[in-house]
N, C-alpha and C positions, 0 to 999 in steps of 0.2 A: 178483256177490255182492250180496245185498240190503242195504239200509240197516240193517235190524234186526241182521243178522249182523255188520256192521261195528261197530255200536254195542256189541254183545255182546263182540266181540273187544277193543274199546277199554276197556270196563269191566273185562274180565279182566286186560288189561295194566296198567291203572291199579291194580287190586287187588294185582297181583303187585308192582308198584313200591312201593306203600304198605307192603305186608308186608315186602318186602326192606329198606326204609328203617327200619321198626320193628325188624327183626332186628339190623341193623348199628348202630343208634343207641341201642338200649336198654342201659343200664348193667346189669352182672351181677357178682355175687360168689358163687362157689360154694365158697369155702374158709373155714374157721372160724378159722384162725390169723391173727394180726395182720398178718403179712407172708408172702408167697410168693416164693421166689427160684427162677427158672427159668433154667437154662443152655442156651442155644441154640448148638449146636456149629457150627463152620464146615462148610459143605457140606450142611447140612440143607435139604431142600426144603420147600415150602409145606405139604404134607400132614403131614410129620413135625412141623413147628412147630405146626400147627393141632391135631394129635392131642395133643401135649404140653400145649398151653394148655388143651385140654378136660379132660385128665386131672388137671391141677393145679387145676381149678375156676376158672380165669380166664375161660374162655368157656363158655357154656351148650351150644354145639354147634360142632364144627369147621367145619360148613358155612357159618356166617356169615363166618368168616375166609376160607374158600376162595372165597366169593362175591365178596369184595373183590379177591381175586387174579385173578378172571375179568374184571375191568373193564379197559378199554384202557390206562389209565395205571397201570402197575404198578412202583412204586419198588423198588429193591433192598432186601431185608431183610438186616439186619446181625446177625452172630453176637455173642454176649456173654451176660453174666449180667444178667437183668432182675428188677427188684423190683416186685411188685404188692401194694399195701397198701390198696386201696379198690375199690369197684365201678367197672368201666370198660366202656364199650361196645366191641364188636368193632372199630369204626372207630378208637377211641382206642388200643386195643391194637396194631392194625396200624400206626398212625402212630408209636407209641412205638418199635416194632421197626424201622420204616423210617428213623426219625430216628437210630437208634443210641443211644437214651437208656438206656445201660447203667448198671448199678449199680457204683459205684466203692468200693473198700475204701481207706480212708485209712491210710497208713503213714508214721509220723514218725521221722526220724533226728535224735536230739538232738545238739546241739553237743558235740564231744569224743568221739564214738563212733569206735572203730576198725573195721577191716574185720570182725574176729571178732564184735564186738558188733552191728554192722549185720546181719551174716549170721544171727546168732541171732534178731534181731527179724524179719527177713524170713521165716525158717523158721516163726516162730510164727503168721504170717498163714495158713499152710496153702496158699498160692498158689504159692510158689516155695520150693524147699528151700534150706537153708543151703549145701549143697554146690554147687548150681547157681549160687547167687549168688557164692560165692567163686571159682568157675571163671571166671565172667564178669569179676569184679573183678581178676583176675590178668592181664588183657589190657592190659598197660602200653603196647602199641603204639598204643592209642587216644589217647595223649597225646604222640605223636611231635612235634607242632608246638609244644607248650608245655614238655614235660619229656622230651626224647628219652632213651631208654635205661632208663626206670624199669621195674622188673619187675612192679609192681602199680599199682593206682589209689588206693592208700592216701593219704588226705589230700585227694583231689580229688573225692570223692563228697560233694557239698555237703549239710550238714544242713538239712533242710526237710521239709515234709509232701508226700507224693506219692500219686497216685491209681492204684490197681491194679485190674485186672479179672482174671478167671480166664484170660483169654487173654494177659495180660502175661507176657513171658518175662524171664528174668534179664538178658539182654543189653539188652532194652528198658528195664528199670528202671535199669540202670547208665547207659544212654544219657541218660535223664532227669536223673540226678544230675550227670553230666558237663556237660550243657547248662546246668544251673542254676549250676554252678561257673563256667563260662565267662561267663555273663551277669553274675554278681556281680563277677568279675575285671575285666571291661570297665568296669562301673559304678564300680569303685574306682580305675580308671586303672592297673591292674596293669602293672608294667614291671620290667625287670631279670631276674635269674635266678629264674624261677618256682619251680623245685624248692626252692631255698634259702629263698625267702620263705615258701612254704607249709609247709616244714619248721619254720621259726622260728615261724610262726603256730600250728602244732599244739602246740608246746611251751608257748606263751603260753596257748592254750586249756586245756591240762591243768593249768596252775599256779594259775589264779584264776577264780572264778565271777563276778567283778565286771567288767562291760564297762568301767567307769570306770578300772580299774586296768591294763588290758591294755597301754596305751601305755607305762606305767612298767615293767611286767614285761619288755616287749620291749626297753626301754632297758637294763635290767640285762643281758640276754643280749647285746645289741649291744655294750655296753661290755666285757663279758668276752671276746667274740670279738675285739674290736679289740686288746686287750692280751695275747691268748693265754692267758687264764685259763679253766680247765675250767668248763663250764656246770654240772656236778653237778646234773643235773635228774632227780629220782627217777622221773618217769613214763617216761623213756627206758629206765631199767633194767627197769621193770615190762614195758614193751613187748618188750624183749629176752628176758625170761623167758617171755612169752606166745609169742613165736616159737619158743622152745625147748620149749614145752609144760610149763614148770616153774613157772608162776605159780600160787600157791595162795590168792590173795586177800589176802596180807599180805607186805610187803617186809621181810625180815630184813637186819640190818646186813651179815652175811657175804655176802649176795647182791649187794651194791654192787660186788663184785669180779668179777661174772660176765663171762666172756669173750664179748664181742659188740661189733661196731662201733657198736651203738646205745647202749652204755654210756658216757654222757658224764662219768662219774667217771674211767674208764680212758682215754678218748680225747678229745683236745682238739677243739674245733670242733663244728659241728653233726653230728647223726647222719646216716647216708646218705640218709634220706628221712623223710617225715612219720610221726608215730606215732598220728595221729587225724585226724578231719575238723574243721578249724577253721571257726568261724562268721564272719560278716561282720566283727564287731568285732575279732576276733583277726587276720584278714587285714589289716584297715585298720591295726592296731597294728604288724604286721610290716612293712608297706609304709612306715610313718612312725613309728618309735619316738619316744618323748618325748626331749627333750634333758635329760639328767640326768647326774650323776656317781655314781649308785647302782651298787653291785656286789653287794648282798645284800638279801634280804627274808625275813621270818618272819611266820607267822600271828599275828593280833592278837586272836583270840577274838570278833571281831565280823563274821566272814565275809570280812575283808580281810587286808591285810598291812602291816607296818611296813618301810619301805625305808631302807637305810643306805648311806653312801658308804665307811665305814671298817669294818674288822674289829672295832675296839673298840666302836663304836656298835652294830654288829650283835650282838656278844656281850651287850651290855647288854639289847638287845631280846629276845634268846633267854632271858636270865635272867628277865626280866619274864614272859615266856610261861610259863616253868617254874614260877615262883612262883604265878602265877595258876592254873596247872593242878595245882599241889600234887604233881606227880610229873614225872619226866623225860619229855619228849615221845617218843611212840612213832611208828614209821612207820605211817601210816594206810593202810588198804586202799582207802578211797574217794578219788576224784580230787579234786584242787584244794583239799584241806584239809591238806596236809602242812606241818609246821613246818620251815622251811628253816634249816639250821644252817651254811650256807656262809659 
């Protein structure tokens, strides 16, 4: 082969390399929307991915992506939902999928939500149905080491913000929530009867929105438990009605007699299990209630409560509440704002 031909072949190869580099390094945006979301399914091959990327306007040509897959070093491409919001080169697109830089949907579980409320929120994401979540949340066996025998995971799905993808299953989400609870439980030095402590924490969570009051609320319940006095906690009755499918958003006086082991007006002691997911402050309060002689508390119109050690003082506090409210207190449908008349 003559020197001229060798030079020509070198120039052609160099031209091809330069063109290939231009193709895979040139940023491109062929979509007009602010963001493009592309769901790459498990089992998709490179051609399917490249075709989808081209059709969505992320790539100018599928061949630029396939060219990268022809190189010797071919990392595994990961399934998931990807967000594209700016011009990107084929190399950057390929790296994004190889790194598994998927788009996460944030899902927040507020403190005090029960299984039904969490399931409703999960269903609204459109990623997992409420029914799928409830089925996974009823696998009490996942708590065999902490709370053996519980029928559901109520109270142990820690309130926090979680990241979901289209591939996240209900079981995986429940697993994330349980791991978060276990982490917080260890951080707080959780010890003793876990089920009883989490149950107490869930009552504390439902009774007051103020973290600063929760040790006092826990002390009221602890004092009542010690002397055998009924807890008379309205949220437990509401939970009993929810379980029976009878709660209509407002608690009537007649419903305080509902037949249920969760009714702490009718049954002494703690209910059989948690009624909601307590946050860190409520768990800490249940683990270490304040030292007090309080047996009663009532709302004070400032978002908090007045605590009393005697029925006489409590009655005075209730009377002040009624005068300030200019009408007898009604059972409130919203959590943590009920006037306690115990």
